[in-house]
C-alpha positions in Angstrom: 0.0 0.0 0.0 1.2 3.5 -0.8 2.6 5.3 2.3 1.7 8.7 0.9 -1.9 7.6 0.6 -2.0 6.6 4.2 -0.4 9.9 5.4 -3.0 11.9 3.3 -5.8 9.7 4.8 -4.6 10.4 8.3 -4.3 14.1 7.6 -7.8 14.2 6.1 -9.3 12.3 9.0 -7.5 14.7 11.5 -8.8 17.8 9.8 -12.4 16.4 9.6 -12.4 15.3 13.2 -11.0 18.6 14.5 -13.8 20.5 16.3 -14.5 24.0 14.9 -15.3 26.0 18.0 -14.4 29.6 18.8 -10.7 28.7 19.2 -10.7 26.7 16.0 -12.2 29.6 14.1 -9.6 32.0 15.6 -6.8 29.7 14.4 -8.4 29.4 10.9 -8.8 33.2 10.7 -5.2 33.8 11.8 -4.0 31.3 9.3 -5.9 32.9 6.4 -4.9 36.5 7.5 -1.3 35.9 8.5 0.0 32.7 6.9 0.6 29.1 7.8 3.3 29.7 10.4 1.1 32.0 12.5 -1.8 29.6 12.2 0.4 26.7 13.3 1.7 28.6 16.3 -1.8 29.7 17.2 -3.0 26.1 17.0 -0.1 24.9 19.1 -0.8 27.6 21.7 -4.5 26.4 21.9 -3.4 22.8 22.1 -0.9 23.6 24.9 -3.6 25.5 26.9 -5.9 22.5 26.5 -3.1 20.1 27.7 -2.4 22.3 30.7 -6.1 22.4 31.7 -6.3 18.6 31.3 -3.2 18.0 33.4 -4.5 20.3 36.1 -7.8 18.5 36.2 -6.2 15.0 36.1 -3.5 15.7 38.7 -5.8 17.7 40.9 -8.3 14.8 41.0 -5.5 12.3 41.7 -4.3 14.4 44.6 -7.8 14.7 46.1 -8.3 10.9 45.6 -5.0 10.1 47.2 -5.7 12.3 50.2 -9.1 10.8 50.8 -7.8 7.3 50.6 -5.0 8.1 53.0 -7.4 9.7 55.5 -10.1 7.1 55.1 -9.9 6.0 58.7 -10.1 9.5 60.2 -12.9 10.5 57.8 -14.9 7.4 58.8 -14.4 8.2 62.5 -15.4 11.8 62.0 -18.5 10.9 59.9 -19.6 8.2 62.5 -19.2 10.7 65.4 -21.3 13.3 63.4 -24.0 10.7 62.8 -24.0 9.8 66.5 -24.3 13.5 67.4 -27.3 13.9 65.1 -28.9 10.8 66.5 -28.5 11.9 70.2 -29.7 15.4 69.3 -32.8 13.9 67.6 -33.5 11.6 70.6 -33.2 14.5 73.1 -35.3 16.9 71.1 -38.8 17.7 72.5 -41.5 16.4 70.3 -43.9 18.9 68.7 -47.1 19.5 70.6 -49.1 20.5 67.6 -48.9 20.0 63.9 -47.2 22.7 61.7 -49.5 25.3 60.2 -49.5 25.1 56.4 -51.0 27.9 54.3 -52.7 26.9 51.2 -51.6 28.6 48.0 -54.3 29.1 45.4 -53.2 29.7 41.8 
């Protein structure tokens, strides 16, 4: 099979699959107005920003997950104590002597 045909097929598939949002339109506009090099640099800048946002999200989620797993025992103890506090407070609360008054809304 012809290698050039495969490369052209990949390039065509890449360009068709690329989303055309506001940043994509900005890159296209810069390419048409200022040339291929400026368009390429604009696209690389947008891709770099996307990669940084993705890395922040991935590593931030990993850090939070690692922290929660490390502190699982203490978080369980704190949650259990809070549930005991709510149960004791509910048991010691005085019961209502009369039903709550509800106003009827007519539409």
